[in-house]
N, C-alpha and C positions, 0 to 999 in steps of 0.2 A: 727833323721829321722822320727821315729814313731810319735814323738811329733808334728813334722811339718805336717805330714799327718793328724793326729787327729785334729790339729788346723784348717786345710783347710776344713776338713769334717764338723767340728763344725760351722765354719763361713758360709759354704754353707747352713747348716741346719737352721741357725739363720736368713737367708735372705729370707723372704717370696717371693714367685714367683707368678706373675699374670697369670691366665689361658689364653690360646689363645683367647677364646671367650670374656673374659673380656677386653683384650687388644684391640680386634677388635671393640667392642661396645664403649668403653670409648674413644678411639682415634678418631673414626668416628663420634660419636654423638655430641661431643663437637665442632668439626670443622663444622659439618653440621649446628648446631645452629648458630655458629658464622658467617658462610658464608650466612645463611638465613638472619640474621640481616643486614649484610653488603650489600647484593644484593637487599633487599627491598628498601634500601636507593638509590641504583643505579637506580632502576626502577622508584622510585618516583622522583628522581632528574631530570629525563627526562620528565615524563608525568604529574607530580603534582606540585612539589615545585616551578617551575617558575611562577605558577599562584597563589600560596598561600603565599609565604614568601618574594616576591620581588615586587617592584613597577611595575604597569602595564603600557602599552603604547608601548614599544618596545619589541616584543616577542623574538627576537634574543638576545637582551641584557639580558633579564630575564633568558633565557636558559643558556647563558654563565655564568651568576652569579651563577645559581644553580649548574652548573658543577664545578665551582670554589669551592663551599662548599664541593662538592664530593671529590675534590682533597685534602682538609684539612686532611682527615683521613690518607692519605698516608704520610703526613708530620709527623703525630702523631705516625705512626707505628714504625719507628726506635727508637723513644723515649720509646715506650712501650716495644720494644725488649731489650733496655738497662735496663729499670726498672725491668721488669719481668725476663729478662735473669739473672740479678744480683742475684735475690732471687732464681731463678731456679737452678743456679750453686752453690749458697751458702747454701740454705736451703733444696731444693729438688724440683723434678718435680711435685709431686702431689699437694702440697699446692699452688704452683704458678699457676697451671692450673685452680684450683678452683677460685682463685682471678681474673685471666684474664677473665674467663667466666662471673663472676659477673659484672666486669667493663663494658664489652660489653653489657650485658643484660640490666643493669640500663640505660645506655646511649640510647639504642634503645627505651625503654619504654618512656623515657623523650621526645624523638622526636615525638612520637605519641600523646603526651599531650600538645604540644606547640601551643599557639595561633598564628594566622597568621598576615600578614603585616597590614591588615585593622584594626586589633584590637589593636596592640601595636607598630605599625610603625617599625622603624629601629631596635628595639630590637628583632624583629622576626628573621631576618637573623643572628643577632649576637648570639642569643641563639641556633639557629640551628647549627651554626658553632661550638659552644662550645660542643654541644652534639655529633656532628660528630667527633670532636677531641677525645672525650671519646670512641667512637666506634673504632677509629683507635688505640688508646692506648691499648684497650683490645685485639684487633686482633693482635697487635704487639707482644703480649706475648703468644697468643694462639697457633699459628701454630707450632712454634719451640718446645713447650712442647709436643704437640700431636705427632709430628714426632719423638721426642725422646722417648716418651712412647712406640711407636710402634717398633722403631729400636733397642732400648736398651733391649727390651724383646724378640727380634727375634733370631732364629737360624742364625748362620753366613751366611749360604748359601741361606737364604730367606729374607735377610734384605730389599731388594728393594720391594719384594712382601708385606711384613709387612708395609714398609714405604708408600705403596700405600693406606693403609686403611684410614689414615687421609686425603689423597688427594681426596678420594671419597666424603668427606664432601662438597667439592666445587660444583660438579655437583648436588648433592642431595639438598644442600641449594639453589642453583640457581633454580632448577626445582620447588621446593615448593614456593620459593619467587615469581616467575613469575606465577605459578599456582594459588597462593592466589590472586594476583591482577587480573588475568583472571577471576577467579570465582566471585570476587566482581564486576567486570565490567559486568558480565552476570546477576547477581542478582539485581544490583542497577542501577538506572538511572544515567546519567552523572552528574546531579546536586547533587544527593545523594553521589555519589562516591567522587566528588571533595569537597563536604561539610564536610563529616565525614567518609565515607567508607574507604578512604585511610589510616586512622589511625588504623584500626583494626589489620593489620599484625604487626605493631610496638608494640601495646599493648599486642597482643597475644603471642609475643615472651617471655613474662614473664613466661608463662606456660612451654615453651620449656626449658628455662634456669633452672627452678626448676627440670625438668627431668634430664637434663645434670648434675646438681650438685649432684643429688641422685646417679647417676652412678659413678661419679668421686670420691666421698668421700669414696667409698668402695675399692678403689685401694690401692695396696701396692706400695712403692717406687720401682723404677726400680733397678734391681740387680747391674747394672753398677755404678749408682750413689751411691747406698748403700755401695758399696765397697770403693769408694773414700771418702765418709763421715766417714766410720769406720776408715780409715787410716789417716783421717785429712788432706787430700790433696787439699781441696778447696782453691782457691786463694782469696785474700782479695777484689780485685777490678777486676772482670772478664772482664769488657770492656777495662780497661787499659791493662791487660795482653793480651787480644785479639789483640788490635791495635799495641802493641809494639812487640809481638812475633809471631803473626799469621796474619800479614797484607796482605801478598800475597794471602793466602787462602781466606781471607775476600773479597778482591777485585775480585778474580776470581769467588767466589760464587755469588757475586752481579751481575757480567756481565753474568754469566751462566743463571741467572733467567730473564735477560732483555727481551729476545724475548718472553718468556712465558707470562709475564705480558702484553706486548704490544699487542700481538696477542689476548689475551682474552678480554681486555677492548675495543679494536677496534671492535672485532667480536660481542660483546654484547652491551655495552653502546652506542658506536658511531653508530653501524649499526641500533640500535633501533631508535636513534634520526634521522638519515638520512632516514630511511625507513618510518617513520611516519610524517616527515616534509612535508608540501605541496610543490608542484612544484613551481618554478624551483629549489629550494634549497634541495629538497628531492624527494621521490618516491610517497608520499601521500597515503601509505597503511593504512588501518584501524588499530588502536592500538591493538585491540584484535587479529587480524590476525598475527601481528608481535610477540606478546607475545606467541601465540600458536606455531608459527614457531620456536622460540627460545627454547620453552619447548621440542619440538620434537628433535631439533638439539643437545640439551645438553645431550640427551640419548647417542649419539655417544661419547661425552666427557666421560661420566661415564663408558661406555663399554671399552674404550681404556685405562683407568687408570690402572686397574690390569694387562691388557695385557702388557702394558709398563713395569710394575714392574717385570713380569715374564721374559720378554726379557732382562731387565737390569741385572737380576740375572744370566741369562745364558750367555750373550755375553759381559757384562760389561756396566757400566753406560756411560762411555765416548764414546765408539763406537756407542752405540744406540743413544745418544744425538746428535752426529755429523750428523748422517743420518737424524734424525728427524728435526733438525734445518735447514739442507739443503733443506728439503722438504718445510718447512715454507717459506724460501727465494724464492723458485720457485713459490709457491702458491701466494705470495705477488706480484711478478713481472708479472706473466702471467695469473692469474685467478681472481685476486681481482677485478679489474675494469670491465672486461667483465661480470662477474657474478653479482656482487652487483649493478652495474650500468645498468643492462639490463632492469629494470622496470618490469620484469616478475617474479611473485611470485615463480614459480617453480625453476627458476635459482637462485633467492635469497635464497631460501630454500637450494639448493645445496651448495651455498656459505657458509651458516651458518653451515651446516652439516660437510663440509670439514674442515672449520676453527676450529670448536669445537672438531672434532675428532683429528686433529693435536694438539690441546690444551691438550687433554687427554694423548696423547703420550709423549708430552714434560713435562707435569706436573707430571705424574706418578712416574718417577724415582727420583724426587726432594726430596721426603720424606726420601730417603736413602742417596742420593748424597751429599746434603748440610751438614747433621750431620756428615757424614764420613770425611769431610774435617778438622774437629776439634777434639782435645783431650777432654776427658770427663770433665775436670775441667772448660772449657770454651765453651762446646758444645752448651748449651742452648743459651748463648749469641751470639756465632758465627753464628749458623744456623739461628737464628731469625734476627740478624742484617743484614746479607747478603740478606736474603729473603725480608726484609722490606725496606732496602735502595734501592733495585732494584725496589720496588713498587713505589718509588718517580720518578725514572728515566724512568720506563717502563709502569707505569699504571696511576699515578695521572694526568699526563698531556696528556696522549694518546688521550682521547676523545676530549679534547680542541684543541690539535694540528691537529688532523684529521679533525675536523670541520673547522678549519681555512684554512688548505691546500685545502680542497675540495671547499670551498667558493672562495678562492683566485686563485687557480691554476687548480683545477679539481680533480676528484676522483682518477685518475691514480697515482697522487703524494701521496695520502694516502697509496697506496700499496707500493710505493717507500720508504716511511717512515718506514713501517713495515719491508721491506727488509733490510734496513740499520740496524735496531735493531737486526734482525736475524744475519746479518753479524758480528756484534760486539760479539754476543753470540758465534758464530762459532769460532772466534779468541780466546775467553776465553777458550773454550773447547779444542782447539788445544794446549793451553799452560798449561792445567790442567793435573793432573795425574789420572790414574785409581785407584779407591778406593774399588773395589769389594772385594778384598782379605784382606783389612785392618782389624785389630782387634780393636774393640771399647774398 
């Protein structure tokens, strides 16, 4: 008995523990950089790339082609989750997080250096698509590792709060991505911006990646994974184990994320495209006005993320998510078309603020909810795979489907599309179990 106690104490002493401040910074800064890189592409895909990387003549066709390259990263993300998840569950969270950040960063810088269609013809969109695939590959491994870094270092009764730290990277990254483009639009003429100014955020991301790497290399492995590694309990093929033994959790996790993704990319990418497009296909707002409105609205997103984490710790993940998803469904059916289609900037601003605030509420608990669905030996792969497969179903095609529905049937049906995605998520939540009291 004494020997067992001594062994337990010795094991605990030999497992280095990350401080709370280090966990907060390392989980947040990495996702902020990754989402900054991801969102500058989303912004550029609407306002720049149709004019730079695709044949000119049909503006609508060029925009749809640009949005198609935007979707490529979402196809890459499950591949990244399987690749990085394999090493995250086999080798460790720390080294995998460093590798995913490098993959994303290099791909982003390459985009900033690519020549346009007028210079190299059809190779321009081909190389753009390849670099975009690299972005998706890196982000596919990033989020799951950051969420595990936070939750596996968290006290049991604060896992959702800790899990909200990497979630804050999304609004922070989005804020600075749009802010960078807005600043460049103010400082440069339209000709300068379209010629070379748009490249600056992509190239500048190299500096941010170096900062993120500096923070992450100083981390210790999470104590939860360190224990599994010490006992030699890693599985040989995490993805195979996940799909053969934890398929139900994987499917439920995927559909639980569906409404979150659809809401965000309709509220940001599609709304920017619709708001800046000339009438009769859009509202004809100035580009800078829309960027500014999105920057202000995303503050609501950021404020709601930790609030959602606190609520999920107190009342449970499932109960909170059922209420929030129901609110998204009502927003989509009754407020979407009246506010976004009003043509009034004040009402459109209210639409963006409400939509992104709901996004913060539904996104905040995910940093704990998805990892809690899976055991330690497949947690990196499981959380990442569910998160990123949902990105294909709920995000990659959302701007394209929304644009098609609005052009073909009217803006109201874009709201119906969002409502249907929310209803699917609601069913998944009703079928899921509460994970607040589970032990990692």
